[in-house]
C-alpha positions as CSV (number, residue, x, y, z in Angstrom):
1,M,0.0,0.0,0.0
2,G,1.4,3.4,-1.0
3,L,1.4,6.4,1.3
4,S,-1.0,8.3,-1.1
5,T,-3.5,5.4,-1.0
6,F,-3.3,5.2,2.8
7,F,-3.8,9.0,3.3
8,H,-6.5,9.4,0.7
9,H,-8.5,6.2,1.1
10,H,-7.8,4.3,4.3
11,L,-7.1,7.0,6.9
12,P,-10.5,8.8,6.4
13,R,-12.1,5.4,7.3
14,V,-9.9,5.2,10.4
15,W,-11.2,8.6,11.5
16,L,-14.8,7.5,11.6
17,R,-14.3,5.5,14.9
18,R,-11.9,5.1,17.8
19,G,-10.4,1.8,16.6
20,P,-7.0,0.3,17.0
21,V,-5.2,2.4,14.3
22,A,-6.7,5.6,15.7
23,W,-5.6,4.7,19.2
24,A,-2.1,3.9,17.9
25,L,-1.9,7.4,16.4
26,R,-3.0,9.1,19.6
27,P,0.6,10.0,20.7
28,V,1.2,11.7,17.4
29,A,-2.1,13.5,17.7
30,A,-1.0,14.7,21.2
31,V,2.1,16.3,19.7
32,Y,0.0,17.9,16.9
33,G,-2.4,19.3,19.6
34,A,0.5,20.8,21.6
35,L,1.9,22.4,18.5
36,W,-1.5,23.8,17.6
37,A,-2.0,25.2,21.2
38,G,1.5,26.8,21.1
39,R,0.7,28.4,17.8
40,R,-2.5,29.9,19.1
41,W,-0.8,31.1,22.2
42,A,1.9,32.8,20.2
43,Y,-0.7,34.7,18.2
44,A,-2.6,35.6,21.3
45,Q,0.6,37.0,22.9
46,G,1.6,39.0,19.9
47,L,4.6,36.9,19.1
48,F,3.1,36.2,15.7
49,T,1.3,39.0,13.9
50,T,-2.3,39.0,12.9
51,R,-2.8,41.4,10.1
52,R,-6.0,43.4,9.5
53,V,-6.9,44.6,6.0
54,P,-9.2,47.5,5.0
55,A,-12.2,45.3,4.2
56,L,-14.7,43.1,6.1
57,V,-13.3,39.6,6.1
58,I,-15.5,36.5,6.1
59,V,-13.6,33.2,6.5
60,V,-15.2,30.0,5.2
61,G,-13.5,26.9,6.5
62,N,-13.9,23.7,8.3
63,V,-12.3,21.9,11.2
64,V,-12.0,18.5,9.7
65,A,-9.6,17.3,7.0
66,G,-11.2,16.7,3.6
67,G,-13.8,18.5,1.5
68,A,-17.0,19.5,3.2
69,G,-18.3,22.0,0.6
70,K,-16.3,25.1,1.4
71,T,-15.9,26.2,-2.2
72,P,-19.7,25.9,-3.2
73,V,-20.4,27.9,0.0
74,T,-18.0,30.5,-1.0
75,I,-19.6,30.8,-4.4
76,A,-23.1,31.0,-2.9
77,L,-21.8,33.8,-0.5
78,A,-20.2,35.8,-3.3
79,R,-23.4,35.6,-5.4
80,H,-25.6,36.6,-2.5
81,L,-23.5,39.5,-1.4
82,K,-23.2,40.8,-5.0
83,A,-27.0,40.6,-5.2
84,Q,-27.2,42.7,-2.0
85,G,-25.1,45.4,-3.8
86,F,-21.8,44.8,-2.0
87,R,-18.5,44.8,-3.9
88,V,-16.9,41.4,-3.1
89,G,-13.6,39.7,-3.6
90,V,-12.3,36.2,-2.8
91,I,-8.9,35.1,-1.6
92,S,-7.4,31.6,-1.5
93,R,-4.1,29.8,-1.1
94,G,-4.8,28.0,-4.4
95,H,-4.1,24.5,-3.3
96,G,-2.6,22.3,-6.0
97,R,-1.3,25.1,-8.2
98,K,2.2,24.9,-9.7
99,T,3.1,28.6,-9.0
100,Q,4.2,30.2,-5.8
101,D,3.6,33.9,-6.2
102,A,0.6,36.1,-5.3
103,R,-1.5,36.6,-8.4
104,A,-4.9,37.5,-9.7
105,V,-7.2,34.8,-11.2
106,T,-8.4,35.9,-14.6
107,H,-10.7,34.4,-17.2
108,D,-7.7,33.2,-19.1
109,S,-5.9,31.7,-16.1
110,A,-4.9,28.1,-16.2
111,P,-6.2,26.1,-13.2
112,L,-2.7,24.6,-12.8
113,D,-1.4,28.1,-12.3
114,V,-4.0,29.5,-9.9
115,G,-5.6,26.4,-8.4
116,D,-8.8,24.6,-9.5
117,E,-11.0,26.0,-6.7
118,P,-10.1,29.7,-7.2
119,W,-10.5,29.2,-11.0
120,L,-13.9,27.8,-10.5
121,I,-14.9,30.6,-8.0
122,H,-13.9,33.3,-10.5
123,Q,-15.7,31.5,-13.4
124,A,-18.9,31.0,-11.4
125,T,-19.1,34.5,-9.8
126,G,-17.1,37.0,-11.8
127,V,-15.7,38.6,-8.7
128,P,-12.0,39.5,-8.3
129,V,-10.1,36.5,-7.0
130,W,-6.5,36.4,-5.8
131,V,-4.3,33.6,-4.6
132,A,-1.1,33.6,-2.5
133,R,0.7,31.2,-0.2
134,A,-0.1,33.6,2.6
135,R,-3.7,34.7,2.4
136,V,-2.8,38.1,3.8
137,D,-0.7,38.6,0.7
138,A,-3.6,37.6,-1.5
139,A,-5.8,40.1,0.4
140,L,-3.4,43.0,0.1
141,G,-2.8,42.3,-3.6
142,L,-6.5,42.1,-4.3
143,L,-7.4,45.3,-2.4
144,Q,-4.5,47.2,-4.1
145,A,-5.9,46.1,-7.5
146,H,-9.6,46.6,-6.5
147,P,-9.7,49.2,-3.7
148,E,-13.5,49.4,-4.1
149,V,-14.0,45.9,-2.6
150,Q,-15.9,46.1,0.7
151,I,-16.1,42.4,1.6
152,L,-13.4,39.7,1.3
153,I,-14.3,36.1,1.4
154,C,-11.4,33.8,2.4
155,D,-11.9,30.3,1.0
156,D,-10.6,27.7,3.4
157,G,-8.8,29.9,6.0
158,L,-10.3,29.0,9.4
159,Q,-6.8,28.0,10.7
160,H,-4.9,30.8,9.0
161,L,-4.5,33.0,12.1
162,A,-2.3,35.6,10.3
163,L,-5.4,37.1,8.8
164,A,-7.8,39.0,11.0
165,R,-11.4,38.2,10.4
166,D,-14.8,39.6,11.2
167,I,-17.0,36.6,10.5
168,E,-16.1,32.9,10.7
169,L,-18.3,30.3,9.0
170,C,-17.6,26.6,9.7
171,V,-18.8,24.1,7.1
172,M,-19.5,20.5,8.1
173,D,-20.8,17.6,6.1
174,E,-22.4,14.3,7.2
175,R,-19.2,13.1,8.9
176,G,-19.4,15.8,11.6
177,T,-16.3,15.6,13.6
178,G,-15.7,11.9,13.0
179,N,-14.2,10.2,16.1
180,G,-13.6,13.6,17.7
181,W,-9.8,13.3,17.8
182,L,-7.1,15.6,16.3
183,L,-5.0,14.6,13.3
184,P,-3.7,12.1,12.5
185,A,-5.7,9.9,15.0
186,G,-8.9,11.7,13.9
187,P,-10.0,14.3,11.3
188,L,-9.9,17.4,13.4
189,R,-7.5,20.2,12.3
190,E,-8.1,21.9,15.7
191,P,-10.0,21.2,18.9
192,W,-13.7,21.4,18.6
193,P,-16.0,22.9,19.7
194,R,-14.8,26.4,19.5
195,S,-16.4,29.8,18.9
196,V,-17.5,30.6,15.3
197,D,-20.2,32.8,14.0
198,A,-22.2,30.0,12.3
199,V,-22.0,26.3,11.4
200,L,-23.3,25.3,8.0
201,H,-24.3,21.6,7.6
202,T,-24.0,20.5,4.0
203,G,-25.3,17.1,5.0
204,P,-27.5,15.9,7.9
205,A,-26.6,17.7,11.1
206,T,-24.5,15.3,13.2
207,A,-23.3,15.1,16.8
208,G,-20.1,16.8,17.6
209,G,-21.0,20.1,19.3
210,S,-22.1,23.3,17.8
211,P,-21.3,26.4,19.9
212,A,-22.8,28.8,17.3
213,G,-26.0,29.0,15.3
214,S,-26.4,26.0,13.1
215,F,-28.0,26.1,9.7
216,Q,-28.8,23.6,7.0
217,A,-27.1,24.1,3.6
218,P,-27.8,20.9,1.7
219,R,-25.5,20.2,-1.2
220,Q,-26.7,18.4,-4.3
221,L,-25.9,18.0,-7.9
222,A,-27.5,20.3,-10.5
223,D,-30.0,18.7,-12.8
224,H,-27.7,19.2,-15.7
225,A,-24.1,18.8,-16.9
226,V,-22.0,21.2,-18.9
227,T,-19.9,20.5,-22.0
228,S,-16.5,22.0,-22.7
229,H,-18.3,24.5,-24.9
230,G,-20.6,25.6,-22.2
231,Q,-23.7,23.8,-23.4
232,R,-26.1,22.2,-20.9
233,V,-27.0,18.5,-21.0
234,A,-29.9,17.4,-18.8
235,L,-28.9,14.5,-16.5
236,C,-32.2,12.8,-17.1
237,T,-31.1,12.2,-20.7
238,L,-28.2,10.0,-19.3
239,T,-30.4,7.7,-17.3
240,G,-30.9,4.1,-18.5
241,Q,-27.4,3.9,-20.0
242,P,-24.0,3.1,-18.3
243,V,-21.7,6.1,-17.8
244,D,-18.2,6.6,-16.3
245,A,-17.2,9.1,-13.7
246,V,-13.9,10.6,-12.4
247,A,-13.3,12.9,-9.4
248,G,-10.1,14.4,-8.0
249,L,-11.6,15.3,-4.6
250,A,-10.8,14.8,-1.0
251,R,-13.8,12.5,-1.0
252,P,-14.5,11.3,-4.5
253,E,-17.0,8.7,-3.4
254,A,-19.3,11.4,-2.2
255,F,-19.5,12.6,-5.9
256,F,-20.1,9.1,-7.2
257,K,-22.8,8.6,-4.6
258,M,-24.7,11.7,-5.6
259,L,-24.5,10.7,-9.3
260,R,-26.1,7.4,-8.4
261,Q,-28.8,9.2,-6.3
262,S,-29.5,11.2,-9.4
263,G,-30.5,8.0,-11.1
264,L,-27.4,7.4,-13.1
265,T,-25.7,4.0,-13.6
266,L,-22.0,4.2,-13.1
267,A,-20.1,1.5,-15.1
268,H,-16.7,2.6,-13.9
269,T,-15.4,5.2,-11.4
270,H,-11.9,6.8,-11.2
271,A,-11.1,8.1,-7.7
272,L,-8.1,10.4,-7.8
273,P,-6.3,12.5,-5.1
274,D,-7.6,16.0,-4.4
275,H,-6.5,18.6,-6.9
276,H,-5.2,16.0,-9.3
277,D,-3.7,17.7,-12.4
278,F,-4.7,15.0,-14.9
279,Q,-1.3,15.4,-16.6
280,D,-0.5,11.6,-16.3
281,W,-4.1,10.3,-16.3
282,P,-4.2,7.4,-18.7
283,H,-7.8,7.8,-19.9
284,T,-8.8,5.3,-22.5
285,P,-12.1,6.1,-24.3
286,T,-14.7,3.5,-23.6
287,G,-17.5,4.8,-25.7
288,R,-19.4,5.7,-22.5
289,T,-20.2,9.3,-21.4
290,L,-17.5,10.5,-18.9
291,L,-18.7,12.7,-16.0
292,C,-16.5,14.9,-13.8
293,T,-16.8,17.6,-11.2
294,E,-16.7,21.3,-12.2
295,K,-13.5,21.6,-10.2
296,D,-11.8,19.0,-12.3
297,A,-13.3,20.0,-15.7
298,A,-10.8,22.6,-16.9
299,K,-7.9,20.2,-16.2
300,L,-9.6,17.2,-17.7
301,W,-11.0,18.7,-20.9
302,P,-7.6,19.0,-22.6
303,H,-7.3,15.2,-22.3
304,A,-11.0,14.2,-22.6
305,P,-12.8,17.1,-24.4
306,D,-16.1,15.2,-24.5
307,A,-16.3,14.9,-20.7
308,L,-19.3,16.5,-19.0
309,A,-19.0,18.5,-15.9
310,V,-21.7,18.2,-13.3
311,P,-22.1,21.4,-11.0
312,L,-22.5,21.0,-7.3
313,V,-25.0,23.3,-5.7
314,I,-25.3,24.4,-2.1
315,T,-28.5,26.1,-0.9
316,P,-28.3,27.5,2.6
317,E,-31.6,27.9,4.4
318,P,-33.2,31.4,4.4
319,A,-32.5,31.8,8.2
320,F,-28.8,31.7,7.5
321,W,-29.0,34.6,5.0
322,T,-31.1,36.6,7.4
323,A,-28.5,36.1,10.2
324,L,-25.6,36.9,7.9
325,D,-27.2,40.0,6.5
326,H,-28.0,41.2,10.0
327,R,-24.4,40.6,11.1
328,I,-23.0,42.4,8.1
329,Q,-25.3,45.3,8.7
330,Q,-23.9,45.6,12.2
331,L,-20.3,45.6,10.8
332,L,-20.9,47.7,7.7
333,P,-23.8,50.0,8.7
334,H,-23.5,52.1,5.6
């Protein structure tokens, strides 16, 4: 068994319960916890600097390893705030990109240069998006280029303590907090529960503690797929025939499960590591329709131009938008 296989496929199963492997990893988790506590203490004491930028900052993150729906939540937030009349920007580290600098994401950017998630966010919302290894650098670069921006959404930055934030949103899926232990014995990136402004449950709300307001934000596939030319194909036209599917996600099986729940018959699935670049993917045409995620599409289409991308949609309940709008009104009264 390779390390990649262990970390991407076997370890997430270990995190679901407090079994023998999880117990064996507890000493390592204790070291991780001590390092995390020391880092938080250093920021609290001013030994490390927390930087505030001239915009309201909303951080969208999670406390467990693996995808929970942060990027679709970021897209939904950007669209909502734009509709409210705010000038919005998004910052990200750009996981999986081949570059190291701070840069803007443009319509012509390659996902391998800016990261697949920032590329998708920009394509889906049209708002300014910047990436940098340090999210503070991304924020400063974006605000220098777009000084009119009032609200910055930080995609996946709950543990990035160098950036001061005004609102913290924690996204959780059906796994909740798993076995409740810190990495690598469990899925937690930091101790939970802790104070955040809201918890968004993209799956059924699970046990694990929720110190803030909890809201449902169900995620589901759209009723259509998109071709490389931007044309829509109704998913219902693909039922009754075998199709293939590929996903380079933290949890590819979740995508495959949703496809099956949409009534599709999956003949073969390809589960790839998160942010896979598809440069060495040995795809052999089978004559069957190939489905992928929106996040993977731009990297896959050069190798499989006939693949169809299926959008993932997250719909927070109205009470969440009411609470968010009220909080923003308190922070940005004008």
